Every structure is written in structure tokens, then in C-alpha cells.
C-alpha positions as CSV (number, residue, x, y, z in Angstrom):
1,M,42.9,97.9,137.6
2,N,44.7,99.7,134.6
3,K,44.6,102.9,136.6
4,L,46.3,101.1,139.5
5,Y,49.0,99.8,137.3
6,S,49.5,103.3,135.8
7,T,49.9,104.8,139.2
8,I,52.5,102.1,140.3
9,F,54.5,102.6,137.1
10,A,54.5,106.4,137.5
11,A,55.7,106.0,141.1
12,L,58.5,103.7,140.1
13,L,59.6,106.0,137.2
14,L,59.7,109.0,139.6
15,A,61.8,107.0,142.1
16,A,64.2,106.0,139.3
17,L,64.5,109.6,138.1
18,V,65.2,110.8,141.7
19,W,68.0,108.1,142.1
20,V,69.6,109.1,138.8
21,G,69.4,112.8,139.8
22,C,71.2,112.1,143.1
23,S,73.9,109.9,141.5
24,N,77.3,111.2,140.4
25,N,76.4,110.6,136.7
26,E,79.0,107.9,136.3
27,V,77.9,104.9,134.1
28,A,79.6,101.7,133.1
29,G,83.2,102.1,132.0
30,G,83.8,105.2,134.1
31,V,82.1,107.4,131.5
32,S,80.0,110.4,132.7
33,E,76.6,110.9,131.3
34,E,77.4,114.6,131.1
35,T,80.4,116.3,129.4
36,N,82.6,118.1,131.9
37,T,85.5,120.5,131.1
38,I,89.1,121.0,132.0
39,A,89.6,124.8,131.7
40,G,92.3,127.3,132.3
41,V,94.2,130.4,131.1
42,L,97.4,130.0,129.1
43,V,100.0,132.7,129.9
44,D,103.6,133.3,128.9
45,R,106.5,133.6,131.3
46,N,105.6,137.3,132.0
47,G,102.0,136.3,133.0
48,S,100.5,137.8,129.8
49,P,97.6,135.7,128.2
50,V,98.5,133.8,125.0
51,A,95.9,134.0,122.3
52,S,95.3,131.6,119.4
53,A,97.3,128.7,120.9
54,V,96.0,125.2,120.6
55,V,95.8,123.3,123.9
56,Y,95.4,119.6,123.8
57,C,93.9,117.1,126.3
58,K,94.9,113.5,125.8
59,S,94.1,110.4,127.7
60,V,97.0,108.5,129.2
61,D,95.3,105.2,128.8
62,V,93.4,105.5,125.5
63,D,95.3,107.1,122.6
64,T,92.2,108.0,120.6
65,L,90.7,110.1,123.4
66,V,92.0,113.5,122.4
67,S,90.3,116.9,122.5
68,S,91.6,120.4,121.8
69,D,90.7,124.0,122.1
70,E,92.2,127.3,120.8
71,T,92.7,130.0,123.4
72,D,90.7,133.2,123.0
73,S,92.0,136.7,123.4
74,K,92.2,136.3,127.2
75,G,94.1,133.0,126.8
76,E,91.2,131.0,128.1
77,F,90.6,127.4,126.9
78,S,88.0,124.8,127.8
79,L,88.5,121.1,127.0
80,P,85.6,118.6,126.9
81,V,86.0,115.3,128.8
82,K,83.7,112.4,129.7
83,R,85.7,109.3,130.6
84,W,87.3,109.2,134.0
85,G,91.0,108.8,134.2
86,S,94.4,110.5,133.8
87,Y,94.9,113.1,131.1
88,G,97.9,115.1,129.8
89,I,97.3,118.8,129.1
90,S,99.8,120.3,126.7
91,A,100.5,123.2,124.4
92,S,103.5,124.4,122.3
93,V,104.0,127.9,121.1
94,D,107.2,128.8,119.2
95,S,110.0,127.7,121.5
96,Q,107.8,127.5,124.6
97,A,105.7,124.7,125.9
98,F,103.4,123.6,128.7
99,Y,102.5,120.2,130.1
100,E,100.5,119.0,133.1
101,M,98.9,115.8,134.3
102,V,95.4,115.9,135.7
103,E,93.0,113.2,137.1
104,F,89.4,113.5,135.9
105,K,86.8,112.1,138.3
106,G,83.5,113.3,136.8
107,E,83.7,116.9,137.9
108,D,84.9,120.1,136.2
109,I,88.6,120.9,136.6
110,E,89.8,124.5,136.9
111,L,93.5,124.8,136.2
112,K,93.5,128.6,136.5
113,S,96.7,130.1,135.0
114,V,99.1,127.6,133.3
115,T,102.5,129.0,132.2
116,L,104.5,128.3,129.1
117,K,108.1,127.4,129.8
118,E,111.3,127.4,127.8
119,T,111.9,124.1,126.0
120,A,114.9,121.8,125.5
121,D,115.6,118.6,123.7
122,F,116.1,115.6,125.9
123,K,118.3,112.6,125.1
124,G,118.3,109.3,126.8
125,R,119.1,105.6,126.6
126,V,117.0,102.5,127.5
127,M,118.8,99.4,128.8
128,L,117.1,96.0,129.0
129,R,119.7,94.3,131.1
130,D,123.1,95.5,132.4
131,D,124.7,94.8,129.0
132,S,121.9,94.9,126.4
133,T,119.7,97.3,124.6
134,A,116.9,97.0,122.0
135,A,115.5,99.1,119.1
136,G,111.9,100.1,118.9
137,I,111.2,100.8,122.6
138,T,108.6,103.6,122.9
139,V,109.4,106.5,125.2
140,R,106.7,109.1,125.7
141,V,105.5,111.9,127.9
142,P,102.1,110.3,129.0
143,G,99.1,111.9,127.4
144,S,101.0,114.0,124.9
145,S,102.4,114.0,121.4
146,W,106.0,113.9,122.7
147,I,107.0,110.4,121.7
148,A,110.1,108.7,120.4
149,Q,111.5,105.2,119.8
150,T,115.0,103.9,120.6
151,D,117.5,103.1,117.9
152,S,119.6,99.9,117.8
153,L,121.8,101.1,120.6
154,G,118.9,102.1,122.8
155,F,119.2,105.8,122.3
156,Y,116.2,108.2,121.8
157,K,115.6,111.9,121.6
158,L,112.5,113.9,122.6
159,A,112.4,117.4,121.1
160,G,110.9,120.6,122.5
161,L,110.0,119.5,126.0
162,P,109.2,122.1,128.7
163,V,112.2,122.4,131.1
164,G,111.9,120.9,134.5
165,K,111.0,117.6,136.0
166,T,108.6,115.3,134.3
167,D,107.8,111.6,134.1
168,L,108.4,109.5,131.0
169,L,106.7,106.3,130.2
170,V,109.0,103.6,128.8
171,V,107.1,100.8,126.9
172,P,109.2,97.8,125.8
173,T,108.3,95.8,122.7
174,D,108.2,92.5,124.5
175,L,105.7,92.9,127.3
176,T,105.8,89.2,128.1
177,R,109.4,89.6,129.4
178,F,109.6,93.3,130.4
179,V,107.2,95.8,132.0
180,K,106.3,99.4,131.4
181,V,108.1,101.7,133.7
182,E,107.7,105.4,134.7
183,H,111.0,107.3,134.8
184,E,111.4,110.8,136.2
185,V,113.7,113.1,134.3
186,N,114.8,116.7,134.6
187,V,114.6,118.4,131.2
188,G,117.3,121.0,130.7
189,A,119.6,119.6,133.4
190,L,122.8,117.6,132.6
191,A,122.2,113.9,133.4
192,G,124.4,110.9,133.3
193,V,127.5,110.4,131.1
194,N,127.8,113.1,128.4
195,G,124.4,114.4,129.4
196,V,122.6,111.2,128.4
197,D,120.0,109.9,130.9
198,S,119.8,106.1,131.2
199,V,117.0,103.9,132.5
200,M,116.8,100.1,133.0
201,V,113.6,98.3,132.1
202,P,112.6,95.8,134.8
203,L,111.6,92.2,134.1
204,S,108.1,91.0,134.3
205,M,107.4,89.3,137.6
206,E,106.3,86.2,135.7
207,Y,109.3,85.9,133.4
208,G,111.6,83.1,134.5
209,L,109.4,82.3,137.5
210,R,109.7,78.6,138.4
211,S,108.0,78.2,141.7
212,W,105.8,80.3,144.0
213,W,104.6,79.2,147.4
214,F,101.9,81.4,148.8
215,F,101.5,80.5,152.5
216,G,98.0,81.8,152.7
217,A,96.7,78.5,151.2
218,V,97.7,75.5,153.3
219,A,96.1,72.1,152.6
220,K,96.4,68.5,153.9
221,D,98.5,65.8,152.3
222,G,97.5,62.9,154.5
223,P,98.6,63.6,158.1
224,V,101.0,66.4,156.9
225,D,100.1,70.0,156.1
226,F,101.0,70.9,152.5
227,V,101.6,74.0,150.4
228,E,101.1,73.7,146.7
229,D,103.6,75.2,144.3
230,S,101.3,77.5,142.4
231,R,103.4,77.1,139.3
232,S,103.3,73.3,139.6
233,W,107.0,73.0,138.8
234,T,107.9,71.2,142.0
235,A,106.0,68.5,144.0
236,G,105.1,71.2,146.6
237,M,106.2,71.8,150.2
238,K,105.4,69.7,153.2
239,L,105.2,71.2,156.6
240,Y,106.5,69.3,159.6
241,G,106.1,70.0,163.3
242,N,102.6,71.6,163.0
243,P,103.7,75.3,162.4
244,E,101.0,77.8,162.9
245,Y,99.5,79.6,159.9
246,N,96.9,82.3,159.3
247,S,97.9,83.6,155.8
248,T,101.5,83.5,157.2
249,L,103.5,80.5,158.3
250,H,105.0,80.8,161.8
251,F,108.0,78.7,162.8
252,K,109.1,78.3,166.4
253,G,112.3,76.3,166.6
254,A,114.1,73.6,164.6
255,S,111.3,71.1,164.9
256,Q,109.0,73.2,162.8
257,F,110.0,73.5,159.1
258,G,108.9,73.2,155.5
259,V,110.6,71.0,152.9
260,V,110.3,70.6,149.2
261,E,111.4,67.0,149.0
262,D,111.3,66.9,145.2
263,D,112.0,70.2,143.4
264,R,112.2,68.3,140.1
265,G,115.6,69.9,139.3
266,I,114.4,73.5,139.0
267,L,118.0,74.8,139.4
268,D,119.9,72.1,137.6
269,G,122.2,73.6,135.0
270,V,121.1,77.2,135.4
271,T,123.5,80.1,135.0
272,G,121.4,82.5,137.2
273,F,118.5,82.5,139.6
274,A,116.8,84.6,142.3
275,V,115.0,83.9,145.5
276,E,112.3,86.3,146.7
277,V,110.7,86.1,150.1
278,V,108.6,88.2,152.5
279,L,109.3,87.4,156.1
280,Q,109.8,88.6,159.7
281,V,112.4,87.3,162.1
282,D,111.3,87.6,165.8
283,R,114.3,86.1,167.7
284,V,117.1,83.6,167.7
285,L,116.5,80.8,170.2
286,D,120.0,80.4,171.4
287,D,122.6,83.0,172.4
288,G,125.8,81.7,170.9
289,A,128.3,84.3,169.8
290,S,128.4,83.0,166.2
291,F,125.9,81.1,164.1
292,R,124.4,80.6,160.7
293,K,120.7,79.7,160.6
294,N,118.9,78.8,157.4
295,L,115.7,80.7,156.4
296,V,115.3,79.1,153.0
297,G,117.9,77.0,151.2
298,K,118.6,74.1,148.9
299,L,121.1,72.3,151.1
300,G,121.9,69.3,153.3
301,F,122.7,69.8,156.9
302,G,126.4,68.8,157.2
303,S,126.9,65.3,155.8
304,A,129.9,64.5,153.5
305,E,127.6,63.8,150.6
306,D,125.8,67.2,150.7
307,K,125.6,69.0,147.4
308,D,124.5,72.4,148.6
309,V,123.3,75.1,146.3
310,F,122.2,78.1,148.4
311,S,121.0,79.3,151.8
312,L,119.4,82.6,152.6
313,S,120.3,82.8,156.3
314,V,120.5,84.8,159.5
315,I,124.1,85.0,160.7
316,Q,126.2,86.5,163.4
317,G,130.0,86.4,164.1
318,L,130.7,84.9,160.7
319,C,131.9,86.3,157.4
320,G,132.5,89.7,159.0
321,A,129.0,90.0,160.5
322,Q,129.5,91.5,163.9
323,K,125.8,91.9,164.4
324,T,122.9,89.7,163.5
325,S,122.4,90.1,159.7
326,F,120.9,88.5,156.6
327,A,123.3,86.7,154.4
328,F,123.1,84.7,151.1
329,F,125.5,81.7,150.7
330,M,126.0,79.8,147.4
331,A,127.8,76.7,146.1
332,D,127.7,75.1,142.6
333,G,126.0,71.9,143.7
334,S,129.1,69.8,143.0
335,G,129.8,69.0,146.7
336,D,131.5,72.2,147.9
337,S,130.1,73.5,151.1
338,L,128.5,76.9,151.6
339,S,131.3,79.2,152.7
340,C,132.0,82.9,153.3
341,K,134.0,83.0,150.0
342,N,130.8,82.8,148.0
343,A,128.5,84.6,150.3
344,V,127.1,88.1,150.4
345,V,126.3,89.7,153.8
346,S,124.0,92.6,154.4
347,K,125.6,95.8,155.5
348,N,122.6,96.4,157.8
349,A,121.9,94.8,161.1
350,L,118.7,92.7,161.1
351,E,115.8,94.3,163.0
352,F,113.8,91.7,164.9
353,G,110.1,92.1,164.5
354,K,110.4,94.0,161.2
355,R,108.8,92.8,158.0
356,Y,111.3,92.4,155.1
357,Y,111.0,91.8,151.4
358,L,114.3,90.1,150.5
359,I,115.8,89.3,147.1
360,A,118.9,87.1,146.9
361,T,120.2,86.6,143.4
362,W,123.1,85.2,141.4
363,N,123.9,86.1,137.7
364,G,126.7,83.7,137.0
365,K,129.3,86.2,138.2
366,K,128.3,87.6,141.5
367,V,125.7,87.2,144.3
368,S,123.6,90.2,145.4
369,L,121.3,90.8,148.3
370,Y,118.4,93.3,148.5
371,E,116.4,94.4,151.5
372,N,113.1,96.2,150.7
373,G,114.2,97.2,147.2
374,K,117.7,98.4,148.2
375,K,121.0,96.6,147.5
376,V,122.7,95.8,150.8
377,G,125.6,93.7,149.5
378,E,127.4,92.1,146.6
379,T,130.1,89.5,146.1
380,E,131.9,88.0,143.1
381,V,131.8,84.2,143.0
382,S,134.0,81.6,141.4
383,F,131.5,79.5,139.4
384,E,129.2,80.1,136.4
385,K,126.8,77.2,136.4
386,I,124.9,75.0,138.9
387,S,125.3,71.3,138.8
388,A,122.4,68.9,139.3
389,S,121.8,68.5,143.0
390,E,119.3,66.2,144.7
391,E,119.2,68.3,147.9
392,S,115.8,69.3,149.2
393,I,114.7,72.9,149.6
394,F,114.2,73.7,153.3
395,V,112.4,76.5,155.0
396,G,113.7,76.9,158.5
397,K,114.7,73.7,160.4
398,E,116.7,76.0,162.7
399,S,116.4,77.4,166.3
400,L,114.7,80.5,165.1
401,E,111.3,82.1,165.6
402,F,110.2,83.7,162.2
403,S,107.3,84.0,159.9
404,M,107.1,83.8,156.1
405,E,104.4,85.0,153.8
406,D,105.6,84.3,150.2
407,L,108.5,82.5,148.6
408,R,109.4,82.7,144.9
409,I,112.3,81.1,142.9
410,S,113.1,82.3,139.4
411,V,115.8,81.2,136.9
412,E,116.4,84.8,135.8
413,P,118.8,87.0,137.9
414,L,117.4,90.3,139.1
415,N,119.0,93.7,139.3
416,D,118.5,97.1,140.9
417,A,115.7,98.1,138.6
418,D,113.8,94.8,139.2
419,A,114.2,95.1,143.0
420,E,113.0,98.7,143.1
421,I,109.8,98.2,141.0
422,R,108.9,94.9,142.7
423,N,109.3,96.5,146.1
424,K,107.0,99.3,145.0
425,S,104.5,96.9,143.4
426,H,103.5,95.4,146.7
427,E,104.8,98.0,149.2
428,I,105.5,95.2,151.7
429,E,101.8,94.8,152.2
430,T,100.4,92.6,149.4
431,P,103.5,90.8,148.2
432,F,103.7,89.9,144.5
433,L,100.0,90.5,143.9
434,G,100.2,94.0,142.6
435,T,99.5,94.7,138.9
436,I,102.4,96.4,137.2
């Protein structure tokens, strides 16, 4: 019996060894069981090998993961690496430098010849909002020792960078409000006013967020379909007219709509806000020469007591829109109706059947509209604060066929930098769910 057990154990051990031998040697945490190398030959601008130069390999994600090697008489270097991930390879010799990003995936990397370049100092400025800066923001070339921090005016200087295009990583001090951002610069080329490059740090997608309706999760509230506000700020959205849904809500006409009957005053007294939505408009169900049809808005529908606040709409023949276009109308909630005076109209014609990520935003001075990360219109407005309004928030309730995937309302205005990074974060495929 003992001999039988020994035979079985030996067979199992052999199978395990074969399995390990056939694996890619990756273990938990993305660390290889073997040490691989990132190797190459360092040369000067004339192609001659550079001896006795120290070449560094530094992880982009883990500051303590650093290795180095001194080039031999042939300029050759070999850098040990085990953990999978992105690494910066760099070297500085007198007034020349080299930098390159590589992605290690458990196999040796052969860089062959890497060439030192001339160097230059790079000056820049980091902005937090359109009119504010902050000290202590970190600006670095990822995976390298080139690092600086902003002064009280937001200025920084990186010394001795290799000339040419490279990406900088900007890390704000308050990561609950702002996000890290990559920023491409061209070292040695004049940029911006007085040669000073400028970058705006985007807001976190959670900062200022009041309500988020994700239409992939529809429940029942008695006889009526119901979409919960995932941030629990409002009483949620009821759906009338039995609209179709399959991760996206589909509205076909004015009898199908959503309504937040109690928004619990999410916009009362605010001095800025933003509406973000992913949607697709398929067609207008009447063929009038001029119209304005609500997609999402906090508004009544024409009574004298209405206290409208906003409407992101589809319009034609109004406010200078000759073709069907998106528009964002605003009022201050005091009883003034939504009018062209306080509206921004997209400069682009709406494309039916196209999926859009829209941002409509107001910062207390002007309203702006973005389509897929690009600003398509802006208008100054005559009010600076929203009064308390008991109007409901409606989705649809118009003679339109359209679908909507996500709807977010924030009490922080958004700008160009916010629109660009948010559009990139979900690429119009997985809205608002990407990790930044």
C-alpha cells in the first residue's frame, strides 16, 4: 500500500513540474519566478559607444523598484527586472541624456542601440481651474529621476531633459478632488506664452457628483419601472409608458419618459453645475420646420408657474440652428422661461444614429456644450445663482426616438480638460466606469 501511495505521489509531482515548466513563469502580483533583462547599447549622437555611463531602470508604478548598470567598453548594459509593468530607462552623460519607456511582460527586452540626445531645461505651469494654481504639485518624467514640484504660482522647472517629445505625469496633492494626468511636451521647442507650457488638472469624476442614473439597472416601484439614483441624493427616477431597456433605455415618443419627481433640491442655490449623458438620437417624430425637444431637463412644460432651470435639447429652426442640433438652455429657477438668450447651441449638426457623450455645464458666468470631449459652443449668461425650484427632472417626454445609457448631474462646472479626460476614460464604450 505504501508503495502505491509513493507511486501516486511521484506521478502528481511530475505532473506539477511539467505544468510549471510549460507556464510563463508568472506568479501572484505579476512577478516572474526568473529574473529577465532589459539590455541595449548606449551610443552618442555620432553612433559611438559610450563607456562607463550609468543606465537606470525604474518602475513607473513602484518608486522603490530601481536597478542600474554601468556600460562596458562597448557601451553595453543589462538591467535586471522581475515585476511586470512599465519602466523608464534613462541615462545622463555630461550635457546629453537618454530616456525611453518600455513595457515588461516576463520576457527579455532588447533595446539594441539607444542614443544620447542634447538636453534642455523645461519650464511649465500647472493650473487647477481656469483661475487658480497650487503649490506642491508633483511633475515628473515617469520612471525617472527627473522630478519637480510647483511653486505657489504653479510654476515648475525640469532640468536636463533630452530634447524631443515626452510625456510628463502631473500628480496633484488633493487626489480626492483632482486626478493624475499625463501631458505630452516637446522639450527644446518654444511652447505657450513666454515659452512656458501650461496644463490644466482635471477634476475627479466623483468630486461634486450629486446624482447618477445608470440605466442598466431597472427595478420595479409598484406598477412603475424605477431607476435608483446610485448616489442616493434624489428619490430616484420613475419610468412611464413602458420604455424598452436592455442596459439602455429606449424612448419612442412623448408617452414614454422618465421623471425624477423629487430631486431633493440638488441644484437649489448652486453657482455652477454640469450634466453628463451618453445617448443616441434616432429620429424626430414630427417634421415641423422649427422645434425644441427636451432630452433631459429640470423644467415644466409651459405653464405660467414654471420655474425652469435647464434643458439639454434637440432643436431646429431656433436660436440660429438651421439644422437639427444639440442645445443647452438655462434659466435661474425664478420663473424666467428657457430662451435663446441663455442658451448654447452646438456648431455641429446632429447625426442621427450616432452615439454621443455630451457635457452641458454652467460656471456662473457662461454655459458650455461639449460633444465627445470637444467644445462645440459657449454663451455668456445673465445670472450667477440658481433659485430653489420645485420642477421635476424629466428625461424625454417629447416626440423623439432616442436611447440613453447614463445620466450624471454634478454641482461642479466642468472645463476643456475635464471633458477631454472623461471622454478618453470611457471612449464612448463603457461610460463613466473607467478607472483614471
